[in-house]
C-alpha positions, 0 to 999 in steps of 0.5 A: 853689743853695738856701739855707734859714734853719735854726732849729736852727742859727740860720743859713742852710744850703745845702739838701741833701735826703736823696734827691738828687731828693726832698724830705719836708716836714712842717708842723704844721697846724691844731687844728680847734676854731675858724675859721682866722684870718689867722695861719693864713692867713700860715703856710700861704700861706708853705709853699704857696709853699715847696712850689710852688718845690721843685716848680718846681726839680724835686723830687719833693715829699711835702708833709704837713700834719697836722690835730690833731682831738683836743685840750683845746680841742676838747673844750672847744668841743664841750661849750660848743656841745653838739656831738659832737666829730667833728661839730665837727672835720668842720665846722671842717676843711670851713671850713678847706679852703674858706678855704685854697682861697679864697686859692689854697693848694694841697692838701698831698700828705697831711693825716693826722688825729691820731685816725688815728695812735693806734696809732703814738703808743702804740708811740712812747710805749712806746719812750720809756719803754723808753728811760728818758725817761718816767714814769707820773705820780701821776694816771696820765698818762705824762709825758716826763722832761726832766731825762733829756734833756740836749740839751733847749732846743737848737731854741729855744735856751734854757738848761735851767737857766734854764727850771727857775728860771723855772718853779720856783714851779709846784706839782708834785703831778703831775710830777717837774719843772715842765717835763715834758710829757704823752705820754699823758693819762688821760681824765676821765669823758665825755671821749673815750678810746683804750685804752692800756697805761697806761689809757684816755685820749688822746695829748698834743699834741706826741706826735701830730705825732711819730706823724703824720710818722713814719706818713706820712714815716718816721724822718728828714725833710728839712724840718719847718715851722710858725709861730714860735709853735710853736718852744717848746714844741711843736717843742722837745718834739717834737724831744726825744720823737723823739730819745729814741724813735728815738736819732737826729736826725729833721729836717735843716732846721726853718723857721718863719714869723713871726706876724701882728700886728693894728695893732702888737698881738698878735692876741687874742680878749680884746683884740678884734682877732681876725681870721678868714680867713672875715670878711676874705674877706667884705670884701676880694679873696682875691688881695689878702689872699694878696698881703698875707700875703707882703708881708714876709719870711716870718721877720719879723712881719707887721703887719695894718692896713687901710692895709697891705691897702689897699697890697696892693690898689694893688700888684696893681692896678698889676701887673694894669694892666701886664698889660692889652692884652698877648697871651700866648695866642699860641703863637709868643711867644719867651719866651727872650730876654736881657731875660727871662733877667735877670729869671729870674736875679734871681728864682732869686737871690731865691728861692734866698736863703731864699725872699725873696718881698718881693725877688721882688715888686721884680723883678715890679714891674720887669718890669711896669715894662718892660712898660708902656715896651714896650707902644707900642714893641715889643708882641712883647717886652712880651708875652714879658715879660708871659708870663714875669711870669705864670709867675714869679707862678704860683710865688707863686699870684698874677696869674693872673686875666684883668686886666680881670676882676680890676680891675673886681671889685676896684674895685667892692669898693673902691667899696663900702667907700668908700661905707660910709666916706663915709656914716658921715662924713656922718652924723658931720658931721651929728652935729657940726653939731647938737652931738651929740658923743656920736654923733659919737664913736661914729661916729669909734670905728666908723671907727676899727675900719674902720682910718680916721683922721678929720681934723676941720677947721673947714670939713669932715672928711676921712679917711685909712687908718691 
């Protein structure tokens, strides 16, 4: 029996889809103005596993993952690059697909773009206005009137009065209330626009998702997901406007994945710790990155560091080493045995408990340990467990490569990285010997950026990962 943690209720609930054999899942995708970062990677790896598992246990899944292709950030970036908006967004979408494919994220059933749903957006806004929950602001924008909707804050579990107090210093030149949000934005000169009853303009960010899930799924969906940074205000606003348009609940289960920290700090371009998937993939094996992105419970924060990435590499090495010298190509292998049944039951127990992937990792390692014990005693049973391990791991999107190929490639990547570090250590030692402390410090800082800590001794310097 599958249980899912529902952000709306703040507790685990037994999963009961609207239709017994079908599941509709909508996940907020990427705003395509820049390359995907490691946080995107984590969110969409997690929902990729959820999609794989739902299909594995027999549901017909309709997985919709949207693309936001019109937004203030996109307009600004296009101006900065002196580039056509459509050219920019198409380029970023192509890069996104390449990066996601590299870390084995399967394509969703559909991937609607906001600009393909303008007519649906306009119709939803008309309903919200008709039902008395929106107004025309002083500048012509259409705004959602939060005060009219008494349940605002129900998803993010925030008190409406406290929200007003925390925003009371905001200057109200345009909107009635500080926390009102835009549904339709009147375009400025030289900005993209669509014709609407309220003037030429473009949709607000929140209304785009309401329209896209309505167009591709309908009024009611089983699962709505995204990163935890979207709970407020994006998903709170999306929930509010959808209920006010249709006068009914639109989502049964809200699922949110935790954020990625970088060396225990929030990822930010201004801090200089912004990590794109593209750059990570240049230096690290794609399966190692995917394994790492699943290494803490999906609702928890995940801390990126080279040490943690290195630990993920070692974990995969250990698992692939266990799979070496096993033969799963033989059609006579009997998968149905008591040992595999125990492992299989443990796997379902972990995944049915709110998709507990770290617990599945521990089960896979127990299977690998059993394989290693049996290789010289009962190769038939070892092969059987190896086959079951591969099938379980396939739901996580890992351990499907030839073990020897993976180990050879991965060790080569590690050797190249180690050679770079050793070379920098040697140059730094020479700087220290010649008392060039400035150069020594520059190299120390460079190594720190690589996630390496230097330990100086009287006889030599040694290093370790953070």
